[in-house]
C-alpha positions as CSV (number, residue, x, y, z in Angstrom):
1,M,-46.5,-127.6,118.2
2,K,-49.1,-129.6,116.4
3,I,-48.4,-132.2,113.9
4,H,-50.0,-130.4,111.0
5,E,-47.9,-127.3,111.8
6,L,-44.7,-129.3,111.7
7,A,-45.8,-131.0,108.4
8,G,-46.6,-127.5,107.0
9,K,-43.1,-126.2,107.9
10,S,-41.5,-129.4,106.5
11,I,-43.3,-128.9,103.2
12,S,-42.4,-125.3,103.1
13,L,-38.7,-126.1,103.7
14,Q,-38.8,-128.8,101.1
15,K,-40.3,-126.4,98.5
16,K,-37.6,-123.8,99.3
17,Q,-34.9,-126.5,98.8
18,E,-36.5,-127.6,95.5
19,S,-36.6,-124.0,94.4
20,K,-32.9,-123.5,95.3
21,V,-31.9,-126.7,93.4
22,A,-33.9,-125.6,90.4
23,G,-32.1,-122.3,90.4
24,Q,-28.8,-124.0,90.6
25,K,-29.7,-126.3,87.7
26,A,-30.7,-123.3,85.6
27,K,-27.5,-121.4,86.4
28,T,-25.4,-124.5,85.6
29,A,-27.2,-125.1,82.3
30,F,-26.8,-121.4,81.3
31,E,-23.1,-121.4,82.1
32,F,-22.6,-124.6,80.2
33,E,-24.4,-123.1,77.1
34,R,-22.2,-120.0,77.5
35,L,-19.0,-122.0,77.6
36,F,-20.1,-124.1,74.7
37,A,-21.0,-121.0,72.7
38,T,-17.6,-119.5,73.5
39,Q,-15.8,-122.5,72.1
40,L,-18.1,-122.6,69.0
41,V,-17.5,-118.9,68.3
42,K,-13.7,-119.3,68.8
43,E,-13.7,-122.1,66.3
44,L,-15.9,-120.3,63.8
45,T,-13.9,-117.1,63.9
46,K,-10.3,-118.4,64.1
47,D,-9.5,-117.6,60.5
48,S,-11.3,-114.3,60.5
49,F,-8.7,-112.6,62.6
50,K,-5.5,-113.8,60.9
51,M,-5.1,-110.7,58.8
52,S,-2.5,-109.0,61.0
53,D,-1.3,-111.8,63.2
54,N,2.2,-111.5,61.9
55,Q,2.7,-107.9,63.1
56,M,3.7,-107.6,66.7
57,L,1.4,-104.8,68.0
58,M,-1.5,-105.5,65.6
59,G,-1.4,-109.2,66.5
60,R,-1.7,-108.5,70.2
61,S,-4.5,-106.0,69.8
62,N,-6.2,-108.3,67.3
63,G,-6.1,-111.1,69.8
64,M,-7.7,-108.9,72.5
65,Y,-10.4,-107.7,70.0
66,R,-11.1,-111.3,69.0
67,Q,-11.4,-112.4,72.6
68,Y,-13.8,-109.5,73.3
69,I,-15.9,-110.3,70.3
70,T,-16.0,-114.0,71.1
71,E,-17.0,-113.5,74.7
72,T,-19.7,-110.9,73.8
73,L,-21.2,-113.0,71.0
74,A,-21.1,-116.2,73.1
75,S,-22.8,-114.4,76.1
76,E,-25.5,-113.1,73.8
77,L,-26.1,-116.5,72.3
78,A,-26.5,-118.0,75.7
79,K,-28.7,-115.2,77.1
80,Q,-31.0,-115.5,74.1
81,N,-30.9,-119.3,74.3
82,K,-30.2,-119.5,70.6
83,L,-28.4,-122.9,70.8
84,G,-31.1,-124.5,73.1
85,I,-28.6,-126.4,75.1
86,S,-29.7,-125.2,78.5
87,D,-33.3,-126.1,77.6
88,M,-32.3,-129.6,76.7
89,M,-30.3,-129.9,80.0
90,M,-33.2,-128.7,82.1
91,K,-35.6,-131.0,80.3
92,Y,-33.3,-133.9,80.9
93,W,-32.8,-133.0,84.6
94,N,-36.6,-132.6,85.1
95,E,-37.3,-136.0,83.6
96,Q,-34.9,-137.7,86.0
97,P,-36.3,-139.1,89.2
98,Q,-35.3,-137.1,92.3
99,Q,-32.4,-138.7,94.2
100,N,-32.2,-137.2,97.6
101,T,-29.9,-139.7,99.1
102,I,-27.0,-141.8,97.9
103,K,-26.7,-145.2,99.5
104,P,-23.2,-146.0,100.6
105,Q,-22.0,-149.2,99.1
106,G,-20.6,-151.6,101.6
107,P,-18.5,-154.8,101.1
108,E,-21.7,-156.9,101.3
109,D,-23.1,-155.1,98.2
110,D,-20.0,-156.0,96.2
111,Q,-20.5,-159.7,96.8
112,K,-24.0,-159.9,95.4
């Protein structure tokens, strides 16, 4: 194999790795926004479902209904990127320098 072929394959593998990392970052940012939206909706609607909490059967079904509404609304907020959290996370991650390796810290590094 020639050097330029090896270099081309190396660049291709590097681009695939970068694409995979970018996909993982986007997924992580989306999941964080979804979780944040879930907590936000739970907090905003906590008093809205207290009407029948004292009744046994109605309280249980009310809780299930609240959970469904909360999760659905939070998922839609995240899908539509209404809060903008995932955009901020991606912007932050893209501005950071790439760190491909982590240097292990040895005892000589502690003495400096």
